[in-house]
C-alpha positions as CSV (number, residue, x, y, z in Angstrom):
1,M,28.1,-27.7,22.1
2,H,29.9,-28.0,25.6
3,Q,29.1,-28.8,29.2
4,R,29.8,-25.9,31.4
5,R,31.0,-25.9,35.3
6,K,27.9,-25.7,37.5
7,C,30.4,-24.6,40.4
8,H,30.7,-20.6,39.2
9,R,27.2,-19.6,38.4
10,H,27.4,-15.9,37.0
11,L,25.1,-14.7,34.9
12,W,24.9,-10.4,32.9
13,L,21.9,-10.1,31.9
14,L,20.6,-7.1,30.0
15,S,17.6,-5.8,29.6
16,G,14.3,-3.2,30.9
17,T,11.2,-4.1,32.3
18,G,9.3,-6.8,30.5
19,E,10.4,-10.1,30.9
20,G,14.1,-8.8,32.8
21,P,12.6,-9.1,36.4
22,R,11.2,-12.2,35.9
23,L,14.2,-14.1,34.6
24,A,16.5,-12.6,37.2
25,E,14.3,-13.4,40.1
26,D,13.6,-16.9,38.8
27,L,17.2,-17.7,38.4
28,I,18.0,-16.0,41.4
29,K,15.7,-18.7,42.8
30,R,18.2,-21.6,40.6
31,G,20.9,-20.6,42.3
32,W,22.5,-18.0,39.3
33,N,24.4,-15.0,40.9
34,I,23.0,-12.4,38.5
35,S,24.3,-9.0,37.5
36,V,22.0,-6.3,35.6
37,S,22.8,-4.1,33.5
38,V,19.5,-0.8,32.3
39,V,19.1,2.0,30.8
40,S,18.1,4.1,33.0
41,R,17.4,4.8,36.7
42,Q,13.6,4.3,36.2
43,A,14.2,0.7,35.0
44,S,16.5,0.4,37.8
45,F,13.2,0.7,39.9
46,A,11.9,-2.8,39.2
47,Y,15.1,-4.9,39.8
48,R,15.4,-2.9,43.9
49,D,14.0,-6.1,45.8
50,L,16.0,-8.7,43.8
51,P,19.2,-9.4,46.0
52,L,21.6,-9.1,42.6
53,A,25.5,-9.3,42.6
54,K,25.4,-6.3,40.8
55,L,23.3,-3.8,39.1
56,T,24.6,-1.2,36.8
57,I,22.5,1.7,35.3
58,G,23.3,3.8,32.5
59,S,24.2,3.0,28.4
60,I,27.3,1.0,27.1
61,S,29.8,2.2,25.1
62,G,29.6,0.1,22.1
63,S,31.8,-2.7,21.5
64,E,34.7,-1.7,23.7
65,G,32.4,-0.3,26.0
66,I,31.6,-4.0,26.9
67,K,34.8,-5.9,26.2
68,K,36.0,-3.6,29.3
69,I,33.1,-4.5,31.4
70,L,34.0,-8.6,30.7
71,I,37.0,-8.2,31.1
72,E,36.7,-6.3,34.7
73,A,34.5,-9.2,35.1
74,Q,37.1,-11.7,35.2
75,I,39.4,-9.4,37.5
76,A,36.6,-9.1,40.0
77,H,35.4,-12.4,40.0
78,K,36.1,-15.0,37.3
79,G,33.8,-13.3,34.7
80,F,30.1,-14.2,33.0
81,D,29.3,-18.2,32.5
82,L,27.5,-16.7,30.4
83,I,25.0,-13.4,28.9
84,I,21.5,-13.1,28.4
85,D,21.0,-10.4,25.7
86,A,17.1,-10.0,26.1
87,T,17.4,-5.9,25.4
88,H,13.6,-4.7,23.3
89,P,13.6,-6.4,20.0
90,F,14.0,-2.9,18.4
91,A,17.2,-2.5,20.0
92,A,19.3,-3.5,17.5
93,L,22.9,-1.8,17.9
94,I,23.6,-2.7,21.6
95,S,22.3,-6.7,20.5
96,S,25.2,-6.1,17.8
97,N,27.9,-4.7,19.8
98,L,27.5,-7.4,22.2
99,R,27.6,-9.9,19.6
100,E,31.2,-8.5,18.2
101,A,32.6,-8.1,22.0
102,C,31.5,-11.6,22.9
103,K,32.7,-13.4,20.3
104,E,36.6,-11.7,20.1
105,L,36.8,-12.8,24.1
106,D,35.1,-15.8,23.1
107,Q,32.3,-15.2,25.7
108,P,29.2,-16.9,25.6
109,L,26.0,-15.2,25.1
110,L,22.5,-16.2,24.5
111,R,19.6,-14.1,22.8
112,Y,16.9,-14.3,24.4
113,E,14.1,-12.8,22.0
114,R,10.6,-12.5,22.5
115,P,7.9,-15.0,20.5
116,I,6.5,-12.8,17.9
117,E,2.7,-12.3,18.5
118,E,-0.3,-13.2,15.3
119,L,-0.7,-10.2,13.8
120,G,-4.5,-11.0,14.5
121,N,-6.2,-7.3,12.3
122,A,-3.3,-5.0,13.1
123,K,-1.7,-4.8,9.9
124,L,2.5,-4.8,9.1
125,I,4.4,-1.8,7.7
126,H,8.4,-1.9,7.4
127,T,9.4,1.9,8.3
128,P,7.6,4.7,9.2
129,K,8.4,5.9,6.0
130,D,5.4,4.0,4.2
131,F,2.9,6.4,5.9
132,S,3.6,8.7,2.9
133,G,1.8,6.3,0.5
134,F,-0.9,5.7,2.3
135,D,-4.0,7.4,1.7
136,L,-5.3,8.3,5.5
137,R,-7.3,11.8,4.9
138,G,-9.7,11.1,7.8
139,Q,-7.9,9.2,10.4
140,R,-6.4,10.7,13.6
141,L,-3.3,8.5,14.9
142,L,-2.0,8.0,18.0
143,M,1.6,6.8,17.8
144,A,2.8,4.7,20.7
145,I,6.7,4.1,18.8
146,G,8.8,6.0,21.4
147,S,10.4,9.1,20.5
148,R,13.4,7.7,18.8
149,S,11.4,7.8,15.0
150,L,8.6,10.1,15.5
151,K,9.5,12.9,14.2
152,E,10.2,10.5,11.1
153,A,6.7,8.8,11.1
154,S,4.6,11.8,12.1
155,M,5.5,13.7,9.2
156,A,5.0,10.4,7.0
157,A,1.6,9.8,8.3
158,K,0.6,13.8,7.8
159,E,2.0,13.4,3.9
160,G,-1.2,10.3,4.0
161,G,-3.2,13.3,5.8
162,A,-3.6,12.1,8.7
163,I,-3.8,13.8,11.6
164,V,-1.2,12.4,14.3
165,F,-0.7,12.4,18.2
166,A,1.8,11.2,20.1
167,R,2.1,8.9,23.5
168,I,5.9,9.5,24.9
169,L,7.5,8.2,27.8
170,P,8.0,10.9,30.7
171,M,11.6,11.1,30.0
172,Q,14.0,14.5,29.3
173,E,15.0,13.1,25.7
174,S,12.2,11.7,24.8
175,L,10.0,14.6,25.6
176,L,13.0,16.8,23.8
177,K,12.2,14.4,20.6
178,A,9.1,15.2,20.5
179,L,8.6,18.2,20.9
180,N,11.2,18.0,17.3
181,S,9.0,16.6,16.4
182,S,6.1,19.2,15.0
183,L,3.8,17.4,16.7
184,P,1.4,20.6,18.8
185,E,2.5,20.3,22.7
186,T,-1.9,19.5,23.0
187,H,-0.8,16.6,20.5
188,L,1.4,14.9,23.0
189,A,0.9,13.2,26.5
190,T,3.4,11.8,28.3
191,L,2.8,8.1,29.5
192,R,4.5,5.3,30.9
193,P,2.9,2.1,30.7
194,I,1.8,-0.4,33.8
195,I,1.3,-3.4,33.1
196,S,-1.4,-4.4,35.8
197,E,-4.5,-6.2,36.2
198,C,-6.0,-2.2,35.4
199,S,-3.4,-1.8,32.0
200,G,-5.4,-0.3,29.5
201,D,-7.3,2.3,31.2
202,I,-5.1,5.3,30.3
203,E,-4.6,4.9,27.4
204,L,-7.7,4.0,26.3
205,A,-8.8,7.2,27.7
206,L,-6.5,9.0,26.0
207,C,-7.6,7.3,22.8
208,R,-11.3,8.6,23.7
209,K,-9.9,12.2,23.9
210,W,-8.4,12.7,21.3
211,S,-11.1,10.9,19.1
212,I,-8.0,8.0,18.1
213,T,-9.0,6.2,15.1
214,G,-6.1,4.4,14.9
215,I,-3.1,3.1,16.6
216,V,0.8,2.8,15.9
217,C,2.7,0.6,17.1
218,R,6.2,-1.5,17.3
219,Q,6.2,-4.8,16.3
220,S,7.8,-5.6,19.6
221,G,6.3,-8.5,21.1
222,G,5.4,-8.9,25.2
223,A,2.6,-7.0,26.9
224,T,2.7,-4.0,25.7
225,E,1.8,-5.1,21.4
226,K,-0.5,-6.8,23.2
227,L,-2.4,-4.0,25.8
228,W,-2.5,-2.2,21.8
229,Q,-4.0,-5.3,20.1
230,N,-6.7,-5.5,22.9
231,I,-7.4,-1.6,22.9
232,S,-7.9,-1.9,18.8
233,K,-10.2,-4.6,19.1
234,L,-12.5,-3.2,22.3
235,M,-12.4,0.3,20.6
236,K,-12.5,-1.2,16.6
237,L,-9.4,1.0,16.0
238,D,-7.0,0.5,12.5
239,L,-3.8,-1.2,14.3
240,W,-0.1,-0.9,12.5
241,L,2.3,-2.2,13.7
242,I,6.5,-1.4,12.7
243,S,7.9,-4.7,11.9
244,R,10.1,-6.3,14.2
245,P,14.3,-6.3,13.3
246,M,16.1,-9.5,12.7
247,P,18.4,-11.0,15.5
248,P,22.0,-10.3,15.3
249,V,22.9,-13.4,12.7
250,G,24.5,-16.5,14.1
251,M,23.2,-16.0,18.0
252,E,21.8,-18.2,19.6
253,T,18.5,-17.9,20.6
254,V,15.3,-19.1,22.8
255,N,12.0,-17.3,22.8
256,T,10.5,-18.4,26.4
257,F,11.8,-19.2,29.5
258,E,11.0,-22.7,29.7
259,E,13.7,-22.7,26.9
260,L,15.9,-20.9,28.2
261,L,15.9,-23.3,31.7
262,N,16.1,-26.4,29.5
263,Y,19.7,-24.9,28.2
264,L,20.9,-23.4,31.0
265,A,20.1,-27.3,32.2
266,I,21.9,-28.6,28.9
267,I,25.0,-26.6,29.6
268,Y,25.9,-25.9,33.0
269,V,25.8,-29.3,34.5
């Protein structure tokens, strides 16, 4: 592991609204120029008060799109000292594309991976298809897994005998996929999680309104998983977690902000 020059200090951060804003803010305070990429305009709002070098909104077209950005950065400002992949643990495709592009262009890349929370009373399943083999008769399940796997998960849970409801993000793509999932419109709620002192109030009300007996969410770590853990304990509900995919092999990884700072202190002196 070799040391890199401290004078340039430009970092490209790919993240959402979880750890991303805090990472960006703290690194800016430590003298880094930060460029940020987010998928949606809504996600960009969390960064609007930060003095970023650049904020890019929208999906990136695979490894070729990443390579194009890296080459343009080389021309504009001598490139990035480091890329931090702090994308969602289930966004496996972008992480894989980043690894491929960075390896080809010899671009330093670091994965910021949320630590895995203790399961507690939660039950771990590998895929939503697992529900088709369970006896779920009498269960009223709330799916809080996003819209991408909602159709597969709801069909499997129905095969097991459950009545299925879902919380989805208030985005056009999410709504279209949810409406195509075979769930009645009255079993859908559009809600963007709000992580604050009153977190969980709306989710609690939703569980009570629908007489929910079990919650299904992803083992994504962070505030959202903790929120569902807390609600399931408070209301004595069953909780199933869809297991997190393994991060791409061969990527250097940190799990906390302190580990990230230690990494930067060693490499960029």
